[in-house]
ROLUM-813814 format. One line per 2 residues: number of its first residue (from 0); for each residue x, z, y of N, C-alpha, C, O. Coordinates in Angstrom, 3 decimals, m for minus. Each point is the difference from the previous one (the first is absolute). Example, Ala and Ser with C-alpha at 12.3 -4.5 7.8 and 13.67 -1.06 7.14 Angstrom:
2
0) 13.190/7.800/m5.690/m0.890/0.000/1.190/0.900/0.000/1.200/1.036/0.665/m0.019  m1.386/m1.385/1.069/0.820/0.060/1.190/m0.770/0.730/1.090/0.509/0.169/1.108
! end
This chain:
113
0) m158.334/m101.386/m81.660/1.119/0.899/m0.110/1.077/m0.671/m0.844/m0.283/m0.634/m1.017  1.515/0.790/1.464/1.152/m0.517/m0.732/0.952/1.156/m0.248/0.339/0.737/0.927
2) 0.091/m0.573/m2.157/1.006/1.003/m0.321/1.370/m0.647/0.111/0.247/m1.051/m0.593  0.642/1.678/1.352/1.378/m0.467/0.141/0.896/1.171/m0.344/m0.187/1.104/0.510
4) 1.157/m1.342/m1.374/0.926/1.055/m0.371/1.402/m0.525/m0.146/0.215/m1.131/m0.436  0.755/1.974/0.808/1.412/m0.365/m0.103/0.721/1.012/m0.879/m0.231/1.204/0.104
6) 1.103/m1.701/m0.964/0.769/0.820/m0.923/m0.961/0.795/m0.892/m0.857/m0.599/m0.649  0.975/1.908/0.599/m0.911/0.798/m0.824/m1.445/m0.214/0.446/m0.913/0.022/m0.826
8) 0.700/m0.229/2.123/m1.346/m0.267/0.509/m0.588/m1.282/m0.559/m1.221/m0.126/m0.094  2.062/m0.826/m0.277/m0.480/m1.225/m0.634/m0.589/0.280/m1.363/m1.032/m0.559/m0.369
10) 1.693/1.429/m0.380/m0.511/0.395/m1.309/m1.339/0.710/0.148/m0.936/m0.247/m0.761  0.859/1.130/1.747/m1.234/0.744/0.252/m1.120/m0.960/0.406/m1.144/0.174/m0.422
12) 1.458/m1.179/1.234/m1.010/m0.969/0.434/m0.587/m0.751/m1.191/m1.210/m0.213/m0.062  2.053/m0.186/m0.875/m0.490/m0.714/m1.186/m0.885/0.912/m0.839/m1.058/m0.421/m0.468
14) 1.477/1.655/0.276/m0.806/0.946/m0.772/m1.327/0.273/0.698/m1.051/0.004/m0.640  1.098/0.221/1.940/m1.218/0.314/0.761/m0.949/m1.185/0.087/m1.208/0.189/0.139
16) 1.731/m1.396/m0.217/m0.841/m1.201/0.127/m1.096/m0.039/m1.054/m1.102/m0.477/0.270  1.390/0.970/m1.460/m0.999/m0.010/m1.064/m1.245/0.787/0.344/m1.111/m0.412/m0.333
18) 1.287/1.532/0.993/m1.135/0.844/0.353/m0.539/m0.299/1.396/m1.212/0.014/0.214  2.106/m0.283/0.734/m0.421/m0.212/1.393/m0.650/m1.364/0.221/m0.785/m0.165/0.933
20) 1.102/m0.803/m1.773/m0.528/m1.364/0.113/0.157/m0.573/1.415/m0.989/m0.394/0.619  2.228/0.345/m0.103/0.208/m0.570/1.331/m0.243/m1.504/m0.022/m0.161/m0.598/m1.064
22) 0.136/0.000/2.237/m0.152/m1.447/0.109/1.263/m0.720/m0.459/m0.062/m1.137/m0.468  1.207/1.804/0.604/1.290/m0.578/m0.392/1.018/1.131/m0.093/m0.246/1.120/0.447
24) 1.392/m1.442/m1.037/1.099/0.956/m0.097/1.303/m0.746/0.289/0.188/m1.136/m0.436  0.710/1.793/1.179/1.332/m0.547/0.283/1.021/1.056/m0.410/m0.079/1.153/0.424
26) 1.028/m1.555/m1.245/0.944/0.935/m0.608/1.418/m0.458/0.303/0.367/m1.142/m0.274  0.429/2.047/0.845/1.381/m0.299/0.360/0.938/0.865/m0.832/0.104/1.203/0.239
28) 0.571/m1.792/m1.199/1.001/0.685/m0.816/m0.546/1.194/m0.771/0.561/1.092/0.088  m1.603/m1.269/m0.815/m0.541/1.134/m0.750/0.820/0.281/m1.245/0.655/m0.886/m0.549
30) m0.706/2.134/0.115/0.562/0.347/m1.294/m0.976/m0.499/m1.059/m1.211/0.010/0.222  1.716/m0.437/m1.348/m0.888/m0.446/m1.074/m0.703/1.203/m0.626/m1.157/m0.088/m0.410
32) 1.864/1.202/0.343/m0.571/1.231/m0.563/0.584/1.170/0.775/1.217/0.166/0.081  m2.099/0.638/0.484/0.418/1.164/0.786/m1.111/1.034/m0.048/m1.084/m0.225/0.538
34) 1.342/1.340/m1.170/m1.024/1.034/m0.108/m1.234/m0.555/m0.694/0.110/m0.605/m1.067  m1.288/0.804/1.662/m1.224/m0.495/m0.634/m0.217/m1.512/0.188/m0.921/m0.570/m0.585
36) 1.750/m0.063/1.381/m0.136/m1.448/0.238/0.811/m0.770/m1.037/1.181/0.276/m0.211  m1.824/m1.237/m0.429/0.666/m0.809/m1.019/m0.631/m1.388/0.025/m1.171/m0.158/m0.344
38) 1.935/m0.830/0.745/m0.529/m1.356/0.154/m0.547/m0.540/m1.318/m0.913/m0.826/0.008  1.453/1.275/m1.134/m0.481/m0.533/m1.275/m1.420/0.466/m0.315/m0.712/m0.680/m0.739
40) 0.285/1.811/1.274/m1.383/0.445/m0.189/m0.867/m0.323/1.216/m1.220/m0.115/m0.124  1.837/m0.032/1.298/m0.760/m0.255/1.223/m0.288/m1.484/0.242/m0.951/m0.332/0.708
42) 1.744/m0.549/m1.276/m0.152/m1.436/0.262/m1.416/m0.527/m0.229/m0.476/m0.777/0.828  m0.218/1.146/m1.889/m1.352/m0.529/m0.210/m1.011/0.410/1.074/m1.081/m0.583/0.090
44) 1.429/1.586/0.724/m0.901/0.461/1.056/0.206/m0.750/1.317/m0.738/0.214/0.961  1.741/m1.092/m0.922/0.276/m0.765/1.221/m0.888/m1.247/m0.026/0.411/m1.070/m0.450
46) m1.620/1.239/0.940/m0.992/m1.083/0.011/m0.081/m0.669/1.357/m0.618/m1.056/0.134  1.236/1.659/0.877/m0.045/m0.503/1.371/1.276/m0.786/0.307/0.989/0.135/m0.722
48) m0.992/m0.952/1.777/1.222/m0.714/0.365/1.180/0.975/0.121/m0.131/1.084/0.567  1.275/m1.491/m1.107/1.161/0.890/m0.030/1.262/m0.751/0.398/0.273/m1.093/m0.495
50) 0.482/1.692/1.387/1.290/m0.535/0.439/1.071/1.001/m0.406/m0.093/1.182/0.331  1.102/m1.649/m1.044/1.118/0.834/m0.424/1.278/m0.589/0.581/0.224/m1.208/m0.085
52) 0.617/2.060/0.677/1.289/m0.452/0.533/1.090/0.957/m0.467/m0.149/1.219/0.077  1.236/m1.786/m0.558/1.138/0.763/m0.487/1.282/m0.614/0.522/0.020/m1.154/0.428
54) 1.049/1.933/m0.467/1.325/m0.577/0.222/0.688/m0.110/m1.353/m0.387/0.659/m0.964  1.396/m1.487/0.909/0.753/m0.159/m1.246/0.654/1.314/m0.433/0.289/0.183/m1.183
56) m0.056/0.724/2.120/0.597/1.297/m0.312/m0.930/0.863/m0.861/0.460/0.911/m0.688  m1.749/m1.194/0.726/m0.987/0.737/m0.795/m0.288/m0.731/m1.307/m1.142/m0.039/m0.457
58) 2.168/m0.532/m0.135/m0.136/m0.917/m1.134/m0.818/0.568/m1.160/m0.879/m0.690/m0.517  1.142/1.917/0.098/m0.703/0.547/m1.164/m1.507/0.090/0.254/m0.801/m0.436/m0.827
60) 0.421/1.003/1.975/m1.423/0.109/0.325/m0.607/m1.376/0.243/m1.132/m0.257/m0.410  1.860/m0.614/1.060/m0.455/m1.368/0.266/m0.383/m0.691/m1.313/m1.064/m0.612/m0.094
62) 1.917/0.711/m0.897/m0.246/m0.663/m1.285/m1.242/0.565/m0.672/m0.823/m0.758/m0.513  0.678/2.065/0.507/m1.150/0.616/m0.666/m1.294/m0.347/0.722/m0.980/m0.383/m0.639
64) 0.964/0.513/1.968/m1.222/m0.302/0.752/m0.360/m1.472/m0.159/m1.168/m0.327/m0.214  2.147/m0.562/0.316/m0.272/m1.434/m0.173/m0.609/m0.270/m1.377/m0.895/m0.835/m0.129
66) 1.371/1.531/m0.885/m0.511/m0.225/m1.358/m1.465/0.425/m0.144/m0.675/m0.425/m0.937  0.182/1.250/1.846/m1.373/0.490/m0.079/m0.992/m0.848/0.803/m1.204/0.252/m0.051
68) 1.690/m1.241/0.783/m0.893/m0.833/0.819/m1.115/m0.646/m0.819/m1.135/m0.091/0.468  1.441/m0.353/m1.671/m1.014/m0.652/m0.840/m1.119/0.953/m0.399/m1.110/m0.441/m0.299
70) 1.386/1.728/0.293/m1.015/0.992/m0.360/m0.903/0.360/1.178/m0.994/0.706/m0.171  1.339/m1.191/1.368/m0.798/0.294/1.190/m1.083/m1.063/0.148/0.322/m1.180/0.143
72) m1.601/1.567/m0.174/m1.077/m0.978/0.105/m0.160/m0.630/1.382/m0.784/m0.935/0.159  1.509/1.428/0.839/m0.104/m0.556/1.351/0.253/m1.500/m0.022/0.948/m0.469/m0.630
74) m1.800/m0.280/1.321/0.187/m1.456/0.060/1.119/m0.369/0.963/0.667/m1.017/m0.187  m0.456/1.830/1.214/1.043/m0.282/0.982/1.101/1.046/m0.140/m0.207/1.188/0.245
76) 1.389/m1.670/m0.648/1.166/0.873/m0.155/1.210/m0.717/0.576/0.194/m1.196/m0.218  0.608/1.939/0.949/1.269/m0.532/0.498/1.096/0.950/m0.445/m0.155/1.219/0.069
78) 1.260/m1.782/m0.524/1.153/0.796/m0.420/1.215/m0.592/0.693/0.397/m1.130/m0.286  0.191/1.891/1.193/1.094/m0.490/0.833/1.268/0.789/m0.267/m0.048/1.212/m0.212
80) 1.184/m1.900/0.222/1.292/0.646/m0.240/0.931/m0.348/1.159/0.123/m1.160/0.395  0.531/2.195/0.140/0.910/m0.154/1.134/1.394/0.475/m0.399/0.168/0.705/m0.995
82) 0.824/m1.101/1.783/1.385/0.339/m0.322/0.323/1.476/0.204/0.819/0.558/m0.730  m1.446/0.075/1.703/0.339/1.398/0.273/m1.194/0.747/0.572/m1.016/m0.592/0.365
84) 1.169/1.909/m0.297/m1.041/0.858/0.537/m0.677/0.780/m1.114/0.100/m0.344/m1.177  m0.783/1.389/1.572/m0.781/0.792/m0.940/m1.151/0.624/0.770/0.189/0.560/1.080
86) m1.378/m0.662/m1.646/m1.161/0.592/0.668/m0.216/m0.589/1.375/0.015/m1.218/0.181  m0.216/2.102/0.793/m0.311/m0.482/1.350/1.156/m0.765/0.634/m0.221/m0.757/0.946
88) 1.459/0.932/m1.443/1.107/m0.744/0.609/m0.087/m1.497/m0.309/0.722/m0.796/0.601  m1.585/0.413/m1.516/m0.248/m1.435/m0.205/m0.700/m0.608/1.211/0.002/m1.219/0.175
90) m0.596/2.060/0.656/m0.769/m0.468/1.156/0.808/m0.032/1.291/m0.459/m0.528/1.013  1.668/1.095/m1.051/0.763/0.191/1.228/1.453/m0.372/m0.237/0.647/0.567/m0.881
92) m0.129/m1.501/1.644/1.400/m0.401/m0.108/0.851/1.052/0.705/m0.038/0.116/1.225  0.797/0.642/m1.992/0.788/1.085/0.567/1.112/m0.492/0.921/0.443/0.738/0.881
94) 0.007/m1.956/m1.071/1.078/m0.553/0.838/m0.514/m0.421/1.372/0.650/0.260/1.013  m1.793/m0.897/m0.973/m0.517/m0.526/1.271/m1.059/0.893/0.633/m0.275/m0.110/1.195
96) m0.316/0.990/m1.991/m1.076/0.836/0.515/m1.343/m0.708/0.041/m0.992/0.567/0.459  0.959/m1.788/m0.931/m1.225/m0.804/0.030/m0.796/0.173/m1.289/0.542/0.363/m1.044
98) m1.846/m0.634/1.145/m0.814/m0.042/m1.206/0.369/m1.235/m0.802/0.392/m1.020/0.565  m0.516/1.112/m1.875/0.317/m1.120/m0.875/m1.230/m0.896/m0.177/m1.103/0.342/0.426
100) 1.315/m1.469/m1.050/m1.111/m0.885/m0.331/m0.996/0.667/m0.927/m1.195/m0.293/0.047  1.688/1.196/m0.896/m0.905/0.719/m0.885/m0.936/0.894/0.799/m1.164/0.150/m0.369
102) 1.640/0.443/1.446/m0.861/0.844/0.837/m1.180/m0.811/0.529/m1.136/0.472/m0.002  1.408/m1.672/0.445/m1.064/m0.883/0.479/m0.941/m0.363/m1.135/m1.218/m0.035/0.177
104) 1.778/m0.230/m1.323/m0.818/m0.367/m1.170/m0.904/1.155/m0.434/m1.170/m0.216/m0.316  1.700/1.433/0.300/m0.801/1.171/m0.374/m1.102/0.217/1.037/m1.139/0.296/m0.362
106) 1.466/m0.441/1.644/m1.007/0.159/1.055/m1.136/m1.006/m0.191/m1.171/0.357/0.133  1.502/m1.590/m0.437/m1.029/m1.019/m0.250/m0.809/0.338/m1.247/m1.210/m0.221/m0.040
108) 1.874/0.750/m0.966/m0.656/0.399/m1.252/m1.040/1.073/0.309/m1.133/m0.067/m0.478  1.521/1.050/1.275/m0.896/1.099/0.351/m1.176/m0.521/0.832/m1.148/0.361/m0.257
110) 1.429/m1.202/1.244/m1.062/m0.544/0.855/m0.963/m0.894/m0.775/m1.202/m0.014/0.263  1.749/m0.731/m1.223/m0.830/m0.956/m0.739/m0.821/0.616/m1.101/m0.816/m0.688/m0.613
112) 1.004/1.946/0.344/m0.714/0.622/m1.112/m1.160/0.838/0.467/m0.703/0.592/m0.819
! end
């Protein structure tokens, strides 16, 4: 099982990963802190492979989540930054209607876990 979440769902995926113990987690533009989800308390529970993707527009959350990577015991972690998009729109080029390279990467992440 792989947990994938976008925007607020990304925050929920990180929080749920601690209890659900998925094979991997993929997070697209999560909030660093939203409701009961808080990356500063959830980071130590990320023991499984984790992929994080943000756009530069999500700068505040990007900085906080990136700062918590060292607290995640997962041996495999990827942190990717893109010029634009938020959440699921990181996977879909709104101009061309095509899937982005990140969409392919997330699909491979899910299949490989």
